[in-house]
N, C-alpha and C positions, 0 to 999 in steps of 0.2 A: 617483419618485426612483431617477435611473440606478445601475447595480450594474456600467457599464465599469470594469473597472482594465486594470494592464498584463497580467494573465494572459489574459482574454479578447480583448485586441489581439493579444497574440501567440500564442494558440492559438486562435483563430477560433471560441472556443463564444460563447453568447448569456450565461450567467451564471458569476459565479466561484467556481466548484463543481466540486473534481477527484474524480473515483471511483478508490480506488488498484486498482493491480494486486494481485490475492490469486489465489496458484494455484487453477488448477480452478473457480475462482469468477468471474476477472475474463475471462468467456469472450466469444464473438461476439455472442451474445444480448445481455448483461446489457451491455456496452460500446456497443451499437447502442441500445439502451434509453435507455442517460445521455445518449447525445451526441444524439437524437432530443429529448428532454428540455431539452436546452438547456446542459448541463452538458458536460463533458468526462471521457471515460473512457481508461482503461488498459487493455490487454491483459496479461495473466498470462502472458507466455511464460517466464518463469524456470523455468516446468516442461515447456519444449515441446522437441522436437527440432526441425532446422532444416525438414524437410519437413511438421512438425506446424505449425510456423509459417507456413509459405507456404498451407497449407489454411486457416487460420485468417482470415488478413488475405483473403484470397479470398473466405471465407463472410462476414466483416465487411462487405464493399466492397459487397456484394448486400444487405445489411440498412440502409445509411446512406451517403449521399454526404456527412456531415459529417467531419470532422477528427477522429481519434483518436490515441492515443498508445500505444507499446509498452513494457513492462517486462522487462527483461533482466538477467544478471550475467554477469560474464565469466570465469567458473568453472565454467560448466554447459558439458556438452558441445556441441562446434559453435558455440560462442560465435563465433569469427571469423565463421563462415557467417550465422551470424543477421546480426551487422553489416552485413553485405554487402545481406541480404536486406531490412532496414532500410530503408537507403539506397536502395535500389531503389524503395521504394514511398515515397518521400517526396511524393508527389501526393497522398496521403491522411494518410501517417503525418506527423502536425506536430511529435510530441515523443517522447523516453526519458526511462524514469526506470531508477531504478538505485539498489540499495545499495553491495554491492560492486563497485566499479564501473571501467569502462575509464580508460585512464590519459589522459596529455595530448593525445595523437597519434590517439586514438580520439575522443574527445573534439571535436577541431577536425574531423576527419572529418565528422562530425555536423552540426556548425556548418556545415563549408563546403556540407554538402547542404541547406540550411535548416532542419535539424530542432534543435530545443529541447533544449537539455539539460536536466534537473531530477532531479537526486540528491535520496534523501532523508537525513535527518542526524537524528542524535538528541543531538547535542551540539555545543557552538561552535565547538570547535576543527574538526572534519571540515565544518562549514560554511566555516569561513575556506579550507580545505584545496580543497574544491571549488570555492570561488569563482577560487582561484590555479590551479586547473587548467583555468579557462576556460567552467565551467560558466554557464549563462543565467538562471537560474532555482533556486532552493533551495527543497525542501518538509521543514520543521524539525517532527519528529512528538515530541511530548511526553510524558512517562512515562505518559500516561493509554491510549496507543495499545497496539493489539495486536499480535500476533505478539512479535518480539524488540524489547525497548524498555529504555529508558533508565531512570533516576530522577527525573529534573527533570523538573516538571511544566511545561507548555506556557506557563500563566502567568508562568515564570521564563525559560524557555528562549528562547519567542518574542519578547519585548522584546532579549535579550540580543543573539540573532541579527541584530534587525533594526538594531541600532545599530550592529554590526559588520561587515556587509555592504553594497555598494552593487548589487545584483540585487533584483529580486523575489521578495519571500518569501511562500510557501503554508503556511499553517497547519495542522497535523494533531496528531491524538492528543485526544479527550473532544467532536468535534464531531457534531452530528447537525441542528440544525434553524437556524431562523432568527436564535435570540437569538445562536447562536454565530456566524455568519455574519457581523453588524453587531458585535459582539466584536471577531471577529478585525481586520475593516478598522478600526474605532477603533483598534488597534493600531498599524496601518501594513501590515498583510498585504496583498496582491493578492489573496487568498480562502482557500476553505479546502479540504481535502482528507478526504473519509472513508470509510471500509473498512468497518468493522462495519455502518454504517447502510445501504450498498449491498447489502452480506450478507443483511441483514436487508428484502427486497425480493420482491414478487413476481414480477422475473424473474430474480431470482437462481437459479440452476441446484441449489443445494444442495436435497438431499430434503427433502420434508416434516417427517420423523422429527426430522431434526438441526435444521431452523429452530425447530422446535416447543421445542427444549434451551434455543436463544437466547432465544426470545421469553419462556419460562419463568423463566429467569437474574436473579437478584438480584442486588445489589452485592455478596454473601458469597459468592457461589458463583462468584466470580472471584477468580483469585489469582496471583502471578506464581511462576514455578517455575525453577528453574536445574538441573534434574534432566534436563532432556530433551538437552539437548547444553553443558551446561555455561554457556550464556548465559542472561541474564533473559527470561522469554516471560512473555506475559500468557495464560492459557488459564480457561477453563472447569472448573468442579470434574467429574470424573465418575469412572467406576471405572478406565479403563483410567490416568488420571493417578494415581490415587490408587495404584496399582501401581508407578507408576514412582518416586514420591516415596520411597515405601518400599522402592527397591530399591537392593542393593549394588554396589559397582564392575563387579565379575564379570559380573553380569546385566546392566548397562546395556551393555558391551562385547560381549555377545551378543546384546544387541537390537539393537546397531548392528551389528554385522556382517550378522546376518539380513535389515536393513533395506537396507542396502548391495547385497544380493544380490537385493532385489526393486525397489530402484532400478535395477540394474544389467537386469534383466528389462524394467521399464516405460520405460527411455529407449532399450535397445538398443545402450548404450554398451559399447564393450570394457573389460577389466579395465586395460588402460594409461592408455585415457579418463579412467575413473574416480580411478585413483591419479594421476594429471595433475593432474585437479582438486582432490584432497585437498592434492596439496601445494603448488597455487598457494595456495589458502585459508590454509595456513600460513604461507607466506610472505609474501603480502598481504594475506589477509583479517584476520590479526591473533588467528587461531584455534590453540590446540597441535592436535597431531596427532588426540590424543583427542578433542578437541571436533569437528574435523572428521569423524572416524571417526561419532561419535556425531550431527551434524547429517544423516546421511543416515535417520536415525530419523523426525525430525518430518515431511518431508513425506509418509512415506508414511503414517506415521499420521493424518496431517491428510486425507490423501485417503480414507482409509477413513471418516472421518466425513462429509466435506464430498462427496464422490463415489457412493461404496457404501453410505451410508445407514446406516452402524453407529455411533452418536454414542457409546456406552456403551464400543467397542473400540475408539476411535478419539480423537484430538485435536481440541479444536474453540479453535482460536486466535480473540481476541477482543480488542476493546479493553473499557474500563470502564467506556463508555457504555453497552453492552448489558444492563447493568445495570436501566436505566432505559426501555430500549425495549422496547413491549409490542406490535407489531402490523406488518403484511407489506406497506405498501403499492406501488404502482405506482410504477416510476422518475418517470413523469410526474407523478402524484398530490405524490410524495415534492418533488420539485424546485420545484415550483408552491407548495405549503405553505411552502418552505424563504425563497423569494423574499418571497414575503407577508409573512411573519412577520417578515424582515429589513428589508424597507422601513418596516414599521410600527414597526419599534424605532429606526429611523435617523432616521425622520422624528419620533419624539416627542423625540429629544433634541436636536434641530435646530429645533424650536418656539420661537415666539414666548416662551411660557410659561420655556423650559429656558434660552431667552438671557437674561431678563430675572434668571431668578435665578443664572444663573452672574455675569451682570453686576450683582447686588446684594450677591453674596458676595465 
């Protein structure tokens, strides 16, 4: 049974499966492994400086000749330069993804370069807005998703968006296997996008000690918190998160200021650049100044867990699905398992027996 959809046609991959762009996790090695396995990988450039993105793309192009995507947002330092870097690499960069995204003019520039714009949204109104701005495709993340997330489940949000827009829709939030892919296709989606499932693979750069926490976590070990930056985020319970949950407003501001300084050192951005990014997030990103300041905390604390291998002293963003995952397959094996299971389920529901039961009913 074929799994060709508008997603595979537009992005040039074999299977309608997308690896999402997770900061410090969606590295060239993971993206290449994903793309070589037949899915479509996004490079996590939202935590990169322009020079780092150039190096990452150059490295990725030595690892695979398959098309791939780049994720960024317009409030990061060097965003204008990053847009030009992506456009210059349009021979292999097939798509861009973003949350806090570019305006209509920037989207048009990507489209003129033949680059597909695929924003991630968590609400119906945002999906409509992105289509109005000219985006070619939409990734819809239901409340089961990791990191910043909404409150509407995928099974409710996905059909809402499918009924409201006339562009291909990719389903995200709670997907990890072939049953999920078959279900998403049955809903009318063009494919699925997964983050946590790809984080929990052999090629993921996350240190083994941190991966062990993801493997061990059960459904009750995962919660949504608003204490990190004032917006709902799904995390694995640990010592650091417990301290954040119990902290008062003054402690949160001190942590945000400390992390902002850490971000300044790590990114090489000047103080005026960081202040400009914060102001942009307040005026266009829907955040208050306090939230924009505290948003500096999460990336650095996530980095501590997923890069430095200090899971108890950092934050571990996750999708709800991590609570039922207990292995670390290679990307190749993972994709093959998903595809085989999806075909089995799709064939089962379209078999003569299923057809006869439907007719009898």
